[in-house]
Each structure stands twice: as C-alpha cells, then as structure tokens.
Backbone bond lengths (Angstrom), bond angles and torsions (degrees), N, CA, C in turn:
res aa  C-N    CA-C-N  psi(-1)  N-CA   C-N-CA  omega(-1)  CA-C   N-CA-C  phi
1 M - - - 1.483 - - 1.505 109.86 -
2 T 1.334 115.10 131.98 1.469 121.08 -177.70 1.558 109.91 -77.81
3 N 1.356 114.38 162.11 1.463 119.45 179.31 1.563 112.01 -59.88
4 K 1.351 113.81 -35.73 1.459 118.77 178.19 1.484 112.85 -61.86
5 Q 1.329 116.11 -44.72 1.469 122.50 178.01 1.560 112.26 -62.88
6 K 1.395 114.43 -40.94 1.439 117.54 177.14 1.510 112.87 -64.63
7 T 1.360 114.98 -39.40 1.496 120.89 176.08 1.482 111.97 -59.68
8 L 1.346 117.29 -47.34 1.452 123.06 179.24 1.512 111.52 -62.09
9 Q 1.328 116.63 -38.58 1.435 120.76 177.73 1.508 112.06 -66.32
10 G 1.378 114.03 -43.10 1.429 120.97 176.54 1.565 113.16 -57.24
11 I 1.342 114.52 -43.72 1.466 120.20 179.24 1.521 109.36 -64.41
12 A 1.346 116.94 -43.25 1.475 120.85 179.67 1.535 112.75 -60.37
13 W 1.347 114.44 -43.16 1.479 119.48 179.44 1.540 109.45 -67.05
14 F 1.331 116.66 -37.10 1.449 120.33 -176.49 1.536 109.89 -70.53
15 L 1.330 116.92 -39.44 1.488 120.98 178.32 1.550 109.12 -64.04
16 L 1.334 116.64 -39.76 1.480 122.03 177.64 1.528 109.79 -64.90
17 A 1.317 115.67 -39.40 1.481 119.45 177.51 1.527 111.54 -62.48
18 T 1.336 117.21 -45.11 1.465 119.62 -179.82 1.522 111.80 -65.43
19 L 1.307 116.70 -33.61 1.472 122.42 177.19 1.564 109.53 -65.08
20 C 1.322 115.02 -40.48 1.480 120.00 -179.46 1.539 108.59 -66.03
21 M 1.341 117.15 -41.68 1.487 119.43 179.03 1.509 112.32 -64.52
22 E 1.319 116.49 -44.56 1.508 117.16 -179.45 1.541 110.36 -70.81
23 S 1.280 116.58 -33.14 1.501 118.08 174.12 1.504 113.14 -63.51
24 A 1.351 114.58 -40.41 1.486 119.22 175.40 1.539 109.86 -61.58
25 S 1.375 116.87 -42.28 1.436 120.73 179.26 1.539 111.02 -61.42
26 L 1.363 114.93 -42.00 1.453 120.67 178.34 1.571 108.59 -57.67
27 I 1.272 116.54 -47.89 1.486 120.40 -178.29 1.534 111.55 -64.60
28 L 1.331 116.08 -38.13 1.478 118.97 178.50 1.533 108.93 -65.97
29 K 1.345 117.00 -35.71 1.490 120.57 175.77 1.518 111.62 -62.63
30 M 1.303 115.63 -42.35 1.484 120.92 176.95 1.516 111.63 -62.93
31 L 1.339 117.00 -47.19 1.423 121.54 -177.70 1.556 111.78 -66.77
32 S 1.346 117.29 -34.58 1.435 119.52 -178.25 1.506 114.27 -68.39
33 Q 1.326 117.21 -14.33 1.444 121.22 177.59 1.525 112.31 -72.31
34 G 1.380 116.14 -27.23 1.430 119.58 -177.05 1.522 114.85 -117.72
35 Y 1.322 116.82 -11.64 1.498 120.50 -178.27 1.499 110.65 -129.89
36 H 1.324 114.45 152.80 1.468 119.80 178.87 1.533 110.01 -67.65
37 P 1.346 119.92 139.94 1.455 122.13 -179.01 1.522 112.29 -51.57
38 F 1.308 120.52 -37.60 1.475 120.92 -179.83 1.524 110.32 -67.14
39 Q 1.283 118.42 -36.73 1.448 120.24 176.31 1.534 111.50 -70.24
40 V 1.299 117.55 -35.68 1.488 120.84 177.43 1.513 109.03 -65.53
41 L 1.374 117.99 -40.19 1.455 122.76 173.14 1.493 114.69 -60.10
42 F 1.327 116.31 -44.19 1.441 121.27 -173.76 1.560 112.52 -73.38
43 V 1.305 116.57 -44.79 1.455 122.16 -173.80 1.558 111.71 -65.81
44 R 1.327 117.14 -25.30 1.465 121.18 177.44 1.465 113.47 -71.04
45 I 1.371 116.57 -25.16 1.500 120.15 -170.84 1.528 112.72 -61.98
46 P 1.318 121.75 -47.61 1.472 119.51 -178.93 1.509 114.64 -56.82
47 F 1.305 114.67 -32.55 1.494 118.95 178.82 1.561 109.70 -70.85
48 I 1.331 115.15 -35.31 1.479 116.98 178.28 1.531 109.79 -66.93
49 F 1.352 116.39 -32.48 1.485 120.49 179.67 1.538 112.24 -60.42
50 L 1.376 117.17 -26.54 1.478 120.10 -178.99 1.514 108.92 -60.10
51 F 1.350 118.27 -30.13 1.454 119.83 -178.71 1.525 112.09 -68.18
52 F 1.320 117.64 -23.67 1.478 119.93 -178.82 1.517 111.73 -87.69
53 L 1.335 120.17 -15.21 1.453 121.11 -176.54 1.520 112.74 -57.16
54 P 1.361 123.05 -44.36 1.477 121.72 178.80 1.562 110.98 -60.88
55 I 1.329 118.47 -36.78 1.479 122.80 -179.71 1.531 106.70 -68.65
56 I 1.358 120.17 -48.06 1.435 124.88 -179.12 1.536 110.81 -60.06
57 A 1.370 115.42 -44.69 1.446 121.69 -178.03 1.524 111.35 -63.41
58 K 1.338 115.45 -33.79 1.480 119.96 -176.60 1.499 113.09 -86.69
59 K 1.338 116.53 -41.92 1.469 120.26 -170.63 1.551 114.63 -120.25
60 G 1.334 115.79 -9.23 1.440 122.09 -176.17 1.559 111.73 79.77
61 L 1.306 115.65 -177.73 1.476 120.91 -175.03 1.548 112.74 -77.96
62 K 1.287 116.75 -24.54 1.462 121.73 -170.05 1.556 112.98 -55.93
63 P 1.377 120.63 -44.52 1.439 119.51 179.80 1.544 112.76 -64.68
64 L 1.339 117.38 -26.52 1.470 121.50 -177.05 1.494 112.57 -79.89
65 V 1.378 117.84 -25.65 1.439 119.77 -175.92 1.553 112.98 -110.11
66 Q 1.307 116.81 9.18 1.500 120.20 178.28 1.519 109.15 -76.97
67 T 1.321 115.91 104.48 1.455 121.29 -179.57 1.504 110.37 -155.10
68 K 1.311 114.43 151.30 1.483 122.43 177.31 1.516 107.34 -114.61
69 S 1.312 117.53 10.67 1.483 120.65 -172.12 1.518 110.87 -122.81
70 I 1.355 118.55 41.31 1.467 122.65 -175.53 1.555 111.49 -54.69
71 P 1.364 119.58 -45.00 1.522 115.82 -179.41 1.495 113.17 -59.59
72 I 1.364 118.79 -39.40 1.435 121.08 -179.74 1.526 110.52 -66.38
73 H 1.372 117.44 -39.80 1.421 120.16 176.39 1.499 112.63 -60.55
74 L 1.321 117.17 -41.00 1.484 123.46 177.48 1.549 109.91 -61.85
75 I 1.330 115.90 -43.96 1.464 118.99 178.14 1.555 110.51 -62.72
76 R 1.355 114.64 -42.63 1.418 118.61 178.53 1.530 113.62 -62.19
77 G 1.323 113.32 -36.15 1.467 119.72 175.97 1.520 112.64 -58.54
78 V 1.331 114.14 -47.46 1.460 121.63 178.20 1.540 110.12 -60.72
79 I 1.341 114.42 -46.22 1.456 119.65 -177.74 1.533 109.94 -65.76
80 N 1.335 119.03 -40.24 1.453 122.91 179.21 1.518 111.13 -64.70
81 A 1.333 116.39 -42.34 1.493 121.09 178.08 1.521 108.13 -61.43
82 A 1.325 116.02 -42.64 1.487 117.94 178.53 1.494 112.28 -63.09
83 T 1.342 115.86 -45.51 1.485 119.82 -178.28 1.573 110.53 -59.65
84 M 1.363 115.56 -48.07 1.485 118.88 -175.65 1.507 108.69 -68.85
85 S 1.328 120.03 -40.93 1.500 120.83 -179.45 1.496 110.88 -64.53
86 L 1.350 117.48 -46.53 1.471 120.23 177.95 1.491 113.60 -61.80
87 T 1.355 116.83 -38.29 1.469 120.69 177.25 1.537 112.14 -64.85
88 I 1.319 115.20 -44.52 1.466 118.71 177.89 1.514 112.84 -62.70
89 Y 1.369 115.61 -43.68 1.451 120.43 175.47 1.553 110.68 -58.40
90 G 1.312 115.64 -45.46 1.471 121.86 179.86 1.505 112.34 -61.93
91 L 1.323 115.14 -44.95 1.501 121.52 179.65 1.536 109.73 -61.37
92 K 1.325 118.19 -34.31 1.443 120.61 179.47 1.493 113.96 -57.24
93 Y 1.359 115.60 -36.93 1.488 119.96 -172.45 1.547 115.45 -113.82
94 A 1.354 117.88 -17.72 1.420 119.45 179.55 1.495 113.74 -104.08
95 P 1.353 117.34 153.30 1.469 119.65 175.22 1.548 111.48 -61.17
96 L 1.354 115.72 147.95 1.424 119.61 -175.79 1.535 112.77 -60.73
97 A 1.324 116.79 -40.31 1.480 121.90 178.63 1.505 111.97 -62.66
98 D 1.345 116.41 -40.86 1.464 120.18 179.83 1.519 110.98 -63.66
99 V 1.334 116.12 -41.07 1.447 121.66 177.72 1.564 110.12 -60.28
100 S 1.295 116.29 -46.93 1.445 123.26 -178.76 1.548 109.98 -60.71
101 A 1.329 113.64 -45.03 1.521 119.53 -177.10 1.498 108.15 -64.77
102 L 1.326 122.46 -43.42 1.408 124.94 -174.77 1.535 109.01 -73.28
103 K 1.333 119.51 -24.50 1.445 119.20 176.74 1.523 113.62 -69.91
104 F 1.309 117.57 -15.91 1.424 121.43 173.34 1.584 112.81 -63.37
105 S 1.296 115.53 -16.46 1.479 120.62 -177.10 1.569 111.35 -74.01
106 T 1.333 117.39 -11.33 1.482 118.62 -176.98 1.549 114.50 -54.76
107 P 1.339 119.18 -49.30 1.481 119.01 175.93 1.522 115.67 -57.60
108 I 1.309 116.52 -32.32 1.464 121.92 -179.70 1.551 107.34 -70.59
109 L 1.313 116.92 -42.13 1.467 121.88 177.67 1.515 111.75 -67.21
110 I 1.346 116.53 -37.44 1.490 119.91 174.76 1.485 110.60 -57.28
111 T 1.307 118.62 -43.68 1.485 123.47 -178.72 1.508 109.26 -62.39
112 I 1.353 115.35 -43.37 1.499 118.61 -177.50 1.574 108.78 -67.02
113 I 1.335 116.87 -41.33 1.457 121.50 179.10 1.562 108.32 -61.66
114 A 1.337 117.79 -44.36 1.480 121.92 -179.48 1.539 109.73 -59.41
115 V 1.312 118.01 -37.81 1.469 123.71 -177.70 1.527 107.37 -68.95
116 I 1.359 116.94 -43.99 1.476 120.58 -175.06 1.508 113.20 -74.03
117 F 1.354 115.78 -45.78 1.477 119.55 -171.85 1.509 114.02 -100.86
118 L 1.346 116.68 -28.69 1.459 118.93 -176.10 1.520 109.97 -105.15
119 K 1.364 116.79 2.02 1.481 123.50 174.33 1.554 111.90 59.17
120 E 1.328 115.41 33.88 1.497 117.38 175.96 1.538 109.66 -72.88
121 K 1.295 115.70 144.51 1.438 119.34 -177.66 1.542 111.39 -84.39
122 L 1.325 115.35 143.62 1.462 119.70 178.18 1.467 112.73 -99.93
123 Q 1.347 116.93 132.07 1.491 122.04 170.99 1.455 110.42 -90.89
124 L 1.313 119.77 162.50 1.455 124.39 177.98 1.518 111.47 -57.43
125 S 1.328 116.95 -39.76 1.427 121.78 -179.01 1.522 112.27 -64.51
126 T 1.304 113.54 -35.82 1.519 119.25 177.63 1.520 111.30 -70.53
127 I 1.368 115.22 -41.41 1.483 119.39 177.58 1.530 111.19 -59.75
128 V 1.348 116.97 -46.35 1.472 121.95 -178.79 1.527 108.52 -62.94
129 T 1.346 117.91 -41.14 1.472 121.70 -179.74 1.520 111.86 -63.24
130 L 1.388 114.40 -45.13 1.483 119.25 178.65 1.537 111.57 -62.83
131 F 1.330 116.26 -39.13 1.459 121.44 178.78 1.558 109.90 -63.46
132 T 1.343 114.55 -43.28 1.472 119.97 178.61 1.537 111.29 -61.73
133 G 1.316 115.35 -44.79 1.444 121.47 178.18 1.532 110.98 -59.15
134 F 1.314 114.93 -44.95 1.515 120.66 177.03 1.513 110.68 -59.73
135 C 1.296 118.92 -40.87 1.483 123.82 176.19 1.512 110.76 -59.30
136 G 1.353 116.04 -41.36 1.466 122.28 177.33 1.512 111.37 -60.25
137 I 1.349 115.27 -41.88 1.468 118.22 178.55 1.557 111.74 -64.58
138 L 1.321 115.58 -37.76 1.460 119.93 178.20 1.529 109.91 -67.31
139 V 1.305 119.04 -33.94 1.466 121.43 174.99 1.497 112.23 -62.37
140 I 1.287 116.24 -37.17 1.514 120.31 -178.38 1.527 109.22 -73.94
141 I 1.296 118.39 -50.40 1.461 120.23 -172.13 1.516 112.62 -82.70
142 Q 1.356 118.12 -22.39 1.438 124.48 177.11 1.525 111.82 47.94
143 P 1.306 119.75 61.27 1.459 120.07 -178.37 1.506 114.34 -71.06
144 D 1.309 117.87 130.95 1.477 118.81 173.23 1.521 109.88 -104.14
145 F 1.391 114.33 7.01 1.484 122.00 176.75 1.521 113.08 60.54
146 K 1.358 116.36 11.84 1.471 121.34 172.01 1.553 108.80 -112.10
147 E 1.302 110.98 -44.58 1.506 118.14 -179.80 1.527 108.77 -140.70
148 L 1.314 115.85 113.38 1.491 122.98 -178.02 1.517 106.86 -116.77
149 N 1.305 115.63 128.83 1.515 119.22 177.13 1.565 109.76 -56.35
150 F 1.270 115.10 114.29 1.424 121.81 -178.12 1.536 113.77 -58.51
151 A 1.340 115.38 -30.97 1.434 120.16 177.51 1.487 113.01 -61.95
152 Y 1.349 117.89 -33.95 1.465 121.27 177.54 1.532 112.91 -65.36
153 I 1.340 114.16 -36.00 1.447 119.75 176.55 1.554 109.41 -63.56
154 L 1.306 114.07 -43.26 1.519 120.11 -178.29 1.550 108.80 -62.94
155 I 1.343 118.00 -42.21 1.413 119.40 -177.74 1.532 112.02 -69.40
156 L 1.360 115.69 -37.22 1.470 119.85 177.44 1.540 108.65 -65.49
157 L 1.360 118.54 -39.78 1.449 120.33 177.36 1.532 111.08 -66.44
158 A 1.348 116.43 -33.39 1.472 120.03 177.20 1.549 108.40 -67.13
159 A 1.343 118.65 -37.31 1.443 123.11 178.77 1.526 108.90 -67.75
160 L 1.339 116.51 -37.28 1.512 119.53 176.70 1.522 110.66 -63.83
161 T 1.371 116.67 -49.08 1.476 118.09 -177.91 1.520 111.55 -68.15
162 S 1.325 117.16 -27.87 1.508 121.17 176.25 1.526 106.87 -69.10
163 A 1.326 117.65 -40.17 1.519 119.51 176.67 1.497 109.89 -62.85
164 L 1.341 118.95 -42.58 1.478 120.74 178.29 1.484 111.15 -61.25
165 N 1.355 116.35 -39.92 1.477 122.02 179.58 1.527 111.22 -60.54
166 Q 1.348 114.10 -41.48 1.454 117.39 -178.33 1.534 112.36 -67.49
167 V 1.323 115.82 -32.58 1.450 120.74 176.40 1.551 109.45 -63.31
168 F 1.302 116.40 -45.77 1.478 121.00 177.37 1.541 110.95 -65.62
169 V 1.306 118.98 -38.43 1.471 122.69 178.17 1.553 107.88 -57.41
170 K 1.326 114.59 -48.66 1.467 119.63 -178.63 1.527 110.79 -60.38
171 K 1.316 115.86 -40.43 1.482 120.34 178.39 1.523 111.62 -62.88
172 L 1.380 116.37 -42.92 1.439 119.82 178.74 1.524 114.49 -68.57
173 M 1.328 114.46 -39.55 1.507 120.52 177.09 1.527 109.80 -62.89
174 N 1.281 117.14 -38.23 1.514 120.31 176.95 1.496 111.61 -65.57
175 K 1.357 117.28 -25.69 1.473 121.22 174.76 1.514 114.34 -81.89
176 G 1.358 117.11 -2.02 1.427 120.77 179.04 1.505 116.22 91.18
177 E 1.375 117.51 16.13 1.426 120.04 178.81 1.557 110.32 -72.70
178 H 1.295 115.83 140.75 1.479 121.79 178.40 1.566 108.64 -78.04
179 S 1.347 115.00 147.16 1.471 116.45 179.76 1.508 114.39 -64.23
180 N 1.338 116.06 -32.11 1.488 118.09 174.95 1.524 113.34 -63.99
181 T 1.340 116.06 -35.78 1.445 120.66 178.02 1.539 108.34 -67.44
182 L 1.314 118.69 -42.86 1.461 120.71 177.10 1.533 112.33 -57.09
183 T 1.349 114.16 -47.89 1.491 121.05 -179.69 1.524 111.25 -62.02
184 F 1.349 116.34 -47.40 1.449 121.88 -176.44 1.533 112.25 -64.24
185 C 1.346 115.94 -44.88 1.435 120.91 176.72 1.516 112.84 -61.09
186 T 1.336 116.14 -39.09 1.424 120.79 175.22 1.546 110.63 -61.42
187 F 1.320 116.17 -41.69 1.488 123.81 178.08 1.518 108.90 -57.84
188 I 1.346 117.54 -48.31 1.454 121.47 -175.31 1.533 109.78 -65.62
189 T 1.334 117.48 -47.48 1.468 122.79 -178.85 1.529 111.80 -63.63
190 L 1.291 116.80 -36.12 1.488 121.93 176.47 1.528 110.28 -62.76
191 I 1.354 116.68 -40.90 1.472 117.47 178.60 1.533 111.12 -64.47
192 I 1.337 116.05 -43.71 1.482 119.88 -179.43 1.559 112.29 -63.91
193 I 1.334 115.45 -39.03 1.516 119.97 -176.28 1.536 110.82 -79.50
194 S 1.359 115.77 -42.61 1.467 116.46 -168.67 1.518 112.63 -88.85
195 S 1.310 120.75 -19.28 1.475 121.90 -175.51 1.538 113.24 -62.57
196 P 1.366 120.08 -49.58 1.457 117.91 179.19 1.535 112.23 -65.69
197 L 1.347 116.63 -37.84 1.441 118.90 177.90 1.520 113.01 -66.18
198 A 1.335 117.58 -37.09 1.418 122.07 177.30 1.556 112.46 -66.96
199 L 1.333 115.88 -46.32 1.415 121.99 -179.29 1.554 111.88 -60.68
200 F 1.342 113.70 -38.91 1.477 119.37 178.62 1.534 111.82 -64.12
201 N 1.340 117.60 -29.27 1.481 125.08 -176.43 1.497 111.32 -111.38
202 W 1.314 118.95 22.76 1.455 123.69 -169.54 1.491 113.41 -72.92
203 K 1.364 113.97 139.28 1.448 120.62 175.51 1.579 106.52 -134.50
204 P 1.291 118.54 132.39 1.497 119.23 -176.37 1.570 110.47 -55.98
205 I 1.288 116.16 134.45 1.455 120.40 179.82 1.530 110.72 -75.59
206 S 1.311 116.54 122.24 1.458 122.04 -171.95 1.487 112.96 -87.99
207 G 1.358 114.80 85.16 1.460 119.55 170.01 1.509 115.79 92.25
208 I 1.336 113.71 169.47 1.453 122.26 -177.98 1.513 111.96 -68.37
209 Q 1.329 118.21 -27.22 1.446 121.19 -179.16 1.566 111.36 -62.43
210 D 1.322 115.43 -49.92 1.435 119.43 177.09 1.490 115.24 -63.18
211 L 1.380 114.45 -39.02 1.468 120.25 176.56 1.530 110.07 -59.87
212 S 1.381 114.20 -41.85 1.464 118.86 -179.48 1.539 110.19 -65.28
213 L 1.335 119.57 -33.95 1.455 123.35 176.00 1.518 110.79 -64.01
214 F 1.351 117.46 -40.90 1.460 120.47 179.25 1.546 108.87 -62.51
215 A 1.338 116.65 -42.82 1.452 122.39 178.63 1.534 112.29 -62.80
216 L 1.337 115.02 -43.75 1.510 119.02 179.68 1.481 110.92 -66.66
217 A 1.357 120.26 -36.02 1.443 122.00 177.99 1.571 110.92 -62.51
218 A 1.354 114.37 -41.34 1.507 120.35 177.41 1.467 110.06 -66.21
219 F 1.316 120.57 -49.29 1.434 125.82 -177.40 1.497 111.28 -62.09
220 G 1.412 115.82 -39.37 1.480 118.25 -179.31 1.511 109.66 -62.31
221 A 1.335 119.75 -42.47 1.491 122.47 -179.94 1.481 110.04 -66.22
222 M 1.341 119.86 -43.97 1.435 122.07 179.89 1.532 112.78 -66.56
223 F 1.355 117.54 -40.41 1.496 120.52 177.39 1.522 109.51 -64.45
224 Y 1.343 117.76 -36.20 1.473 121.26 178.18 1.484 109.03 -58.01
225 T 1.340 118.06 -47.00 1.450 121.49 -179.94 1.507 113.23 -62.64
226 K 1.319 113.95 -44.09 1.509 120.21 -178.96 1.516 110.95 -66.10
227 L 1.355 116.23 -49.85 1.460 120.39 -175.71 1.541 111.24 -67.64
228 Q 1.346 114.96 -30.60 1.475 118.08 176.50 1.537 109.93 -66.36
229 A 1.330 116.33 -41.12 1.407 121.71 179.50 1.541 111.25 -63.30
230 I 1.309 118.10 -39.74 1.477 123.47 176.33 1.559 108.67 -63.43
231 A 1.340 116.18 -45.04 1.461 119.39 -178.12 1.550 110.28 -61.74
232 Y 1.348 116.79 -41.75 1.464 121.53 178.38 1.522 114.27 -66.55
233 S 1.353 115.57 -22.20 1.473 121.73 177.04 1.491 111.56 -78.70
234 K 1.350 116.73 -19.13 1.456 120.59 -176.80 1.540 113.96 -91.00
235 T 1.340 114.26 -31.70 1.461 118.55 -176.88 1.547 110.22 -157.47
236 N 1.296 115.01 169.33 1.475 122.41 -174.62 1.542 110.92 -64.20
237 M 1.339 116.08 146.78 1.455 121.78 177.56 1.502 113.14 -60.50
238 S 1.344 116.22 -34.18 1.475 122.52 179.97 1.509 110.24 -62.80
239 V 1.300 117.65 -33.41 1.490 122.59 178.81 1.530 110.38 -68.92
240 L 1.294 116.27 -37.38 1.504 121.92 -173.08 1.540 113.34 -84.41
241 Q 1.336 116.10 -27.81 1.474 117.85 -171.98 1.541 113.81 -57.73
242 P 1.353 120.63 -39.35 1.480 119.25 176.31 1.513 113.99 -54.96
243 F 1.358 117.75 -30.32 1.424 120.99 -177.93 1.532 113.50 -80.63
244 N 1.333 114.99 -2.87 1.485 119.74 174.29 1.507 110.60 -64.52
245 F 1.334 119.16 -22.02 1.409 122.53 -179.66 1.550 112.10 -67.61
246 T 1.323 114.70 -17.07 1.479 119.54 178.46 1.547 111.46 -64.63
247 R 1.368 116.40 -20.54 1.484 119.71 170.92 1.469 113.43 -51.15
248 L 1.326 115.78 -44.86 1.465 122.21 -178.86 1.518 110.33 -67.22
249 I 1.373 115.20 -37.24 1.490 118.94 179.44 1.525 108.75 -67.54
250 F 1.326 116.75 -47.77 1.476 120.67 -179.28 1.573 110.20 -62.09
251 A 1.324 116.39 -41.04 1.433 121.13 177.98 1.545 112.94 -61.18
252 A 1.320 114.30 -41.17 1.480 120.76 179.22 1.554 109.06 -65.94
253 I 1.279 117.81 -44.61 1.481 120.84 179.43 1.525 112.03 -64.50
254 L 1.331 117.44 -44.92 1.460 122.14 -178.55 1.551 110.42 -68.96
255 G 1.333 115.60 -39.27 1.455 119.09 178.17 1.511 112.88 -63.21
256 F 1.305 114.22 -39.00 1.508 118.04 178.84 1.515 111.39 -73.00
257 A 1.326 115.90 -40.87 1.489 121.36 -177.78 1.508 112.15 -63.58
258 F 1.333 117.59 -41.37 1.459 122.21 -171.97 1.502 114.63 -102.46
259 F 1.320 117.66 -23.35 1.477 119.61 -178.58 1.533 113.68 -123.60
260 G 1.362 115.58 -3.06 1.447 122.18 178.36 1.516 113.97 65.72
261 R 1.361 115.73 25.63 1.473 120.21 -179.73 1.497 111.82 -107.76
262 A 1.341 115.42 111.25 1.506 119.54 179.52 1.467 107.91 -74.38
263 I 1.389 116.19 148.96 1.441 120.20 177.80 1.505 112.35 -67.04
264 K 1.322 117.86 137.12 1.470 122.89 -179.14 1.510 107.52 -76.58
265 L 1.360 116.70 149.91 1.455 123.04 179.12 1.476 109.58 -61.26
266 E 1.328 119.15 -41.51 1.434 121.55 -177.63 1.534 112.54 -68.28
267 T 1.344 116.46 -27.79 1.506 120.10 176.12 1.525 107.92 -69.80
268 A 1.325 118.39 -43.34 1.433 122.14 -178.72 1.525 111.47 -65.49
269 I 1.349 116.12 -43.75 1.467 120.64 178.31 1.515 111.28 -66.53
270 G 1.337 115.89 -51.32 1.466 121.32 -179.62 1.521 111.44 -59.55
271 G 1.346 116.54 -41.63 1.470 119.37 179.80 1.496 111.82 -65.33
272 A 1.308 116.75 -39.09 1.511 121.45 176.43 1.514 110.21 -62.86
273 I 1.350 117.64 -40.84 1.484 120.85 -179.78 1.524 109.55 -65.72
274 V 1.289 117.11 -48.26 1.489 122.60 -177.60 1.560 109.40 -62.25
275 F 1.358 113.98 -46.74 1.442 120.24 -177.75 1.557 110.08 -63.20
276 G 1.352 115.33 -43.58 1.485 120.51 179.10 1.510 110.74 -63.24
277 S 1.308 118.83 -35.67 1.465 123.13 179.62 1.566 107.04 -67.44
278 C 1.346 115.51 -44.04 1.460 116.64 -179.81 1.514 113.05 -64.01
279 L 1.356 114.96 -34.45 1.479 120.07 -179.33 1.521 107.28 -69.40
280 I 1.277 119.06 -39.83 1.493 121.83 179.66 1.548 109.88 -67.01
281 L 1.365 116.52 -40.58 1.467 121.15 178.02 1.554 108.99 -59.65
282 G 1.318 115.40 -41.73 1.473 118.98 177.26 1.495 112.98 -61.45
283 L 1.336 117.46 -39.48 1.447 122.07 -179.86 1.519 111.65 -69.37
284 I 1.367 115.53 -38.11 1.449 120.14 177.61 1.502 110.90 -63.49
285 K 1.387 116.46 -44.75 1.447 118.22 179.73 1.534 112.25 -66.31
286 K 1.336 117.74 -35.67 1.438 122.23 175.87 1.514 111.21 -62.97
287 Y 1.326 115.87 -44.13 1.456 118.69 178.06 1.520 112.95 -62.91
288 K 1.371 116.64 -43.06 1.480 120.57 178.88 1.516 110.04 -62.16
289 K 1.349 116.69 -40.16 1.480 121.09 -178.88 1.522 111.65 -66.23
290 E 1.372 116.15 -41.31 1.464 118.85 178.39 1.502 111.68 -70.00
291 K 1.381 116.53 -32.65 1.449 118.74 179.55 1.548 110.77 -70.83
292 T 1.330 115.98 -36.35 1.445 121.11 178.01 1.560 109.57 -66.29
293 S 1.356 114.68 -42.99 1.493 119.09 -179.18 1.497 110.87 -63.98
294 S 1.356 116.98 -39.17 1.510 120.22 179.36 1.517 112.54 -63.18
295 K 1.347 115.33 -31.63 1.491 119.76 179.31 1.532 111.00 -74.03
296 I 1.305 115.57 -33.32 1.447 121.12 -178.07 1.536 112.19 -74.98
297 L 1.380 114.63 -36.42 1.443 118.20 -177.45 1.541 111.61 -65.21
298 P 1.330 119.24 140.27 1.461 119.67 179.82 1.527 111.33 -70.35
299 K 1.307 115.82 146.08 1.463 121.00 -178.84 1.477 111.42 -84.90
C-alpha cells in the first residue's frame, strides 16, 4: 500500500471518528432533555465496560490496574466527571453546532495552562494566535455583558477541564502508563463519583428505546477513540488536524436534521477563527519541537 493510500485511509477513518463523536453528542443532547446530566453520565458507564471485557478475558484485571500514580488517576476521574457533566448540561441548553465550535478552544486553553503551571515561554506569534482564538470565542457567544447564555459558560468550563485532563494524561504517559490503564482507571473513578449523584437525581428509564440511546451514546464515544487511533496509525496527526473542522459541519447537519436549528453565521465564522488559531498553535509547537531537535542532533 502506497503512502497516498494510507493517508486517504487515515482521513476516511478520522472523518468517521468525528461523525461518531458528534452523533454521540446529539444523543446526549436528546437524553439530557428527559434525564438529569448525572444520570446520563452514570448510565453510560456499564456499556463502556463492555469494551474492557475482551481485555479482561484475555489478560485479566492486573494489566489494567497496574499503576503507581493512583492520586493522579483520582484527580483525573474528578476532572473527567466535571468535563462530562458540564458538557451534558451545556448540550441540554445550547445548539449542537455552538457546542462543537466552542470545544475547539481546548488547545488554546491547554497552551494557557502550560504557561501558568508548566512555566512554558510565550512567543509573540503564540500571543497573537491566542488573542485571535479568544476573539473567535467572543464571536460565537456574542456577550453583551448583560445577558450571557449560561450554557456557553458551561461548555467553556468543560473545555477548560478537558484541557487540564490532557495535561495530566501527558504526565501519566511520560511515566509509562498504558492507555488501557488510563481508560480503565477513569472508568472506575467515574463510577465512584457519579453513582451517588445519579441516584440522588434518578428517574426511571422509560423503555428499551431510551436504554438503547444510552448504549449508543457510550458506543459512539468509544468508537471515536478507537477510530481516531486507527486514523493516527495510518498517517501523521498534522495531516489529519485540518479535518477536525468537519466536527462543526457534522454538528450543523445533525442539529438541523433532528432539532430544525440551522447553524448561525457567527457560529460558523467564530468556529473557523478558533479552529484556525488552534491549527496555527499546533504548527508553532511543531516548529519549536523540530528546531529544538535539530539543535540536539550532532552536526
């Protein structure tokens, strides 16, 4: 198979992955209209566990729980629970396309967190890009400072906690933690955190149709992770990142098809600005990494 064919396959898998993610978001929006977000979060968990059964059957539980970083996993569990709950709350009240567009802000927030907590230095180009991305967020939410859609604040907080989570993931991966261990520990901590909150806000699930929606929401998120990994195995991440913008396109189509809400012009423009800023941030980081590597290599 040629490199071109592998690249095209990678793009196809990546597009399918983004469709799975936005489809899962659509289902979560539907479920949040009738169930409390904590219950939506909790009921999905048993279906996610099904993905671990083949690993447990083959290797047992030991490979999944081998870790020396339990405190960090617990912190990640709290952060993940916050991210998912805030996202579900936001999906309940905000249009699907707006949620997708605001989620593009995560890489911008990761950069800000890295500057504050990891003491990374900011270059002028990075500052300009961050400012541009922030302007894109303002275009989407259009604050008049008298009345701001509370759902937008929730989604931005979800993007912030998601950025924090990715910082912790990077720290754990640097310590040699396996990705399956990260996912399984998240699964366990989510059960511990979400179960009392879900039971306190419990509502009987009305029929097999709603139960099927809970399952599809869980499978959509898991398939997104799996398909994204396949896509990254086929071609470079830098090749695939421009296609991440299709999330907004899929969200706009699904939002219109199921809720009759057309994407707003400001959402499309703001989303494009934020996404473009994130893309440039990625290129800046890649350039800095290559420049550092070239200095380390012997001449």
